[in-house]
N, C-alpha and C positions, 0 to 999 in steps of 0.2 A: 503493500501501499504506499503510495505517495501523498505526502502534500507539500503544495506550492504556497510560495509567500512572497510579496514586492516590498522590497525595502531600499535604503542606500543605491545597494546594488541587488539585483535579483538572485533568489534562493531555493533552492528547491531542496526538499529534504525525500532521501529512499533508503526503506530500509532493502539493503541487498538480499538477505537470506532469512527468511521466516521458516521456523519450524512448527509443524504441527502440535497441536495438543492432544495429548494422547489419553484414553480413557485409563483411570488409577484403578488398584488395586489397593487394598488396605495392607500394609505392611506391619509386621509386627517382630519383635523378638523375646525369645525366651531366654530366663537365665538360671543358672542351676551347679551346686558343686559338682554334680555326675557331668562329664566335660562334654558326652554327644547329649548332652538338654540343653546345649549354649548354642541357640540355633537364631539364625532369619526364615522367617516368611513373608507370602504373600499373600493373600486371599480373595475372593470378589465381594462385594460388599453382602451379598445373600448366604456368604457362608460357605459358596462352591469352590473348588479349587484350591482346598487349602495345600500349599505348594514346599516345602522346606528347600530354600534356596543356598543357606549355607549352615554348617555344623562349624564349632571350636572344631581347629585342625591340630592341636601341638602351638603354632606358634602366637593363635590366639585362644586364651585360655576362658574367659567369660564373654559372651555376648550382655553386655549392663546396659546400655542404652542405646540405639542409632537414629538416623537420620533420613529421610530420604528425598534427592534429587535428580528428580524424573526428567530435567529439562537437560541435565548434562548426564543423564543417564547412570548414578552413582546412589550407593546406599553408603553411609557412613557411621562404626560403630565404637565405641570406646568399650574397654575391657581394664576391669576394673583391678582385676586380679593380675596381670603383668604391667598395667600404668601405662595405655597405649591405647593410638586412636588408629583407626584402617579404613580402607576403602575397599569398597568392591562395586562390579557393576551389579544393573540390577538383577540381571541372571543370577549372581552370588557367586561371579568368577573373578580372577587377576585380582586376585587379594593384594591391597599395597598397603605399606605401614606406613601411616601420615608422621607420626612420632612417639617415640618410646622415653622412658624416662619421664613419667610425666610426675607432677608436686602430688604426692598423696594419690586418692583415689579418684579418678575422673567417673563422673555419676551422670551427667546428661549431656546434651549438644545439643546444636540447634542453626542453620543453616543461613548466612545471607548466598544465596544460588548465582544471583547476577554480578558477584563482586569475590565468585567462589571461594570465602572465608568461612571457617569452621569457628562458632564459640562455644566453648563448654565450663562446664565448672569441676571444680574438683573438692572431695569434703574427704574431712578428717578430726578424729576425737584433737589433734596438734589445733590451734585455732587460726594462725598466719597461715596452715596450708588451705583454707576452705578459699578459695578464688574463683573468678570466671578468669578466663583465657581466652587468646583468640590466635588462630593460624589459618595461611592459607592453603588450600588445597594439594599444592604440592608440597606441603612440610616447611615452609620458609616463611618468616614474620611471625614469628610467636613471637607472642606479649602477653603478660598479667594485666589486668583491666582495671581488678579490682579484690581484698584482701579484705576477708570479714574480720572486724576485732574484737567482735563481743557486745556484752551490757556495759561495759566501760568504755567502748569507743565506738564506732559507728552503730551499734547495736545488730547487724547482723551475725549471729552464731554459724549457722551450717549453710554451706551453697550445695542446696538439696539439687535444684532442676531447676530451667530457664528456658525462656520464649524469647522470639526475636520477633520485631515489627522493622525492617527498615527503611521504609519507606516514612514512619516517623520517628528513625534515630533514635528506636526506643528498645530497650531491654529487660526484662522480668525476672525475677529472681524468685523461686521460693526457696524459705528455710524453715525447716523442720526442727531447728534446734530453738529458735526464736518465735518460733509459730505465724509467722507474717509473710506476707507476699511485699516483693517491693520492685521500685522501676529505677532504673537510670538512663543514661544517655549510652550511645555503641561504645563511649569513649570510657566508659565508668566511673564517670562523674556525673552532680544531681541527684543521686541515691534521695527516695523517696517511700517511705510508708506507703501501703495502699490499704490493706486489710489483715484480719489479724483472723487467727483462727483458736477454739475451745476446743479442748480433750480431745481433737486430733490434727493431724500432722500433713502442712503443704507437700505433696511429691510431686505433682504433676501441673504444667501448666501449656496452656494454647491462645494464641490471639484472635481477633476479628479486628482487622485493622480497619478496615470499611466503617463502623462502628466506635472503635477504640474502645474495645472492651478484651478485657481477659479474665479466661474461662479457667480453674483452677479446680484440681482435688484436692480434698481432705478425708485421711484416712485411719483408720484407728483400729483396735482389734475388736471395740465393738460395734456391731454391723451397722447399729442407726445412728451411729460419729461417724459415717462415711457418707462424705455428699461431694456433689458437684456442685460448684459455685461459681458466681461472676461478678466482678467488679469495673468499676469504667476507668479509664487510665489515671483520672484525675482521683481516685480512692472513692468519687461517691458511689451509690447505689448499688451495694454488695446485695445479692441475691442468692438465696439456694434454690437451685434449678433441679435437683435429682437428691434422693434421700435414698442411702442402699436398702433393699427390703427384698422378702422371697427369695427369687433366684442370684443377685446381687449382692457378693460377699464383702469384698474390699474395690473401694475405689482407686487403682493405682494410680493411672495415668491415662491420660486422655490426649484428642486431638480433632480437630473440627475440620469438617466440608462443610462449606458455605454454600456451595452452591448447588445442594442439595439440603440442604439447613438440618442437618445430623450434627451428632459427637458421636465418636469412637470413644468407647472406653474399656480399658484396661483390669482384668478384677483376676489380683493372684490368690484372692481365699476362695474362687471359684472355680479356680483355671481357665478364667472364659474371655472371651471377647463381646462387649455388647453396642449397641447402638442405639441410641435417644436422642428426639426429635431438642434441636437446639434451643427451645423454648422452654424444653423441659417437657417432665410425660413419663411413659412406659417405658421399659430397657427390652429390647426385641436381641435375642440371642444370635450372634453373628459365628463361633466355635466357643464348644463347651470340650473338658475335658483335656484340658492340655496337660501335657506332662510334667510339663516345669512353668515356672513363673510366669506368665505373661509381666515384663516391666515398663516398655513400650508398645505403644502403637500410634502409628503416623499414617495418615491419609495421603498426605501429597507438603510437600516444603517448596514452597516461590511458585513464581509465573509462567505460565505455560505457554510464552514466548518470551525472545526478547524485544522491549520495548524499543521504540522507532528512537535513533536520535534527533535532537533538537539544538538548535540556536538560541544560546542566551545573552551573546551582545555581538554587539557589531559595530567596526568603527573603521573610520580609514586612519592611515598614520603613514604622511607622506605618499608615496607611491605603493605603500603596502596597505592592504584590507585584512582584519585582523577578525577572523571568528573565534567565540567562544559556544564550545559546546557541552553537552550532556548526554546523559545515558549511555556513556559506553560502558567496557567491563573490563577487566583484568583479564589479561591473554589476548583481548578482540580486535580484532586487524577494523582501523576506520580507512576510509579514502577520503580524497575531494578528487572532482571534477570539474571541469570547466569548457564551459561553450560560449560563443557570441549568439549562438540563438535556440531561444528555451525547446524549440520543437523540433532540434539536431535529436535524432534515435542515439537515446543512451549508451548504443554501442559505440558510436562515433565523439563522446564527449571525450577531451583529453584530460591525461591522472596529471594532479600536480602534485598530489600529497598521499603515501601511504603511509600507515607505522601501526605498531601495535603495542596497548597501555600496558603499561606493569602494577599500576599504584593506583588509580585513580579512575573514576567514571567521566570525571570530567577531563578536558582538555581544550588546547588552543591552536587553533592553526592559523600561518600566518602564508600570504601569497600576494606575490607583487603585481601589480595591476599592470595590463600590456598600454604603454603611452596613448599608442595609432587608435586604439578602440575604443569605441564610443561606450560598450557597455559588457561587461561580461556576466556570464550565469556560473552559479556554481551546484553540486550535487553534493551533498552530504552523505556516506553509507557508513554503517557500520556493521560486522559481520561475525 
């Protein structure tokens, strides 16, 4: 799809490669002290075709938590036994070690799909080893964004789970020690308490960016103290959507299918996965009788396609035209083509710049105007 805009010089924007959205199954992981029961699965939303994609193989010891990036065809998992992060294809093949030797025990992860970055939590009885960290898909760029300092410090006790909203530059943290939900920026600043739980522990998070709402599970050994709750990004509107009853034993973790207004819930008590309406209601079984604890359930992490690039500013500097653009992505290739006639077929436009982004989704392009030309048109593409 191409978008045309006239300004100081005429500009055309075009996404050169569009990736079609694919139907997404539900993904989940099971975790156990028995190596063979540490697995990654996919299953249809009606419970059909429950398939083991990956089984711990010695190098991977525990499938502690997982996240899915169907856009790039990747599943990522954290292994709390060997303190490592791994990546595999959506089929469960080609395991690649992303990072080993992590501080204490990695407990959860969330993905910035467009910029190919993994955010993850580590948790420990040693207060300073409770952290939020980030690393690129290729294992570079590792950084600690936040460290819990307890009740005498920033108030955060345990970094248990997290969720991400890159569109609003927000990161959300479940803290089973202080029994709170926190928010912060993607750089780890601006810590804010959003909600607290009583007689239960928050251990799973998901976000609805459109409505700026955080959904979370509160878990307890007492069945009736297991909940799914929701709170707004500003801490208002705390609402209980679901209370465990009947076949649902433990509200362990959740993810949202906003397209179909559904919540998917992993239940470590019953060894099951459930589907619940987004606004709350009765639970419908998806999978039951699991041989190990269902630790995480994931619908789909990220957009269905790359967003079209866009111009944020344009100016002239002498004979140079300076274009500032956004919606690039790390590792993506961008192109600038030019023509003196906007009706010229695209395959006849002349390239003036090609580059690969290494660190940011925003970029600036410079091109020298031809002094003898009355006007020039530009096409900006990201692939």
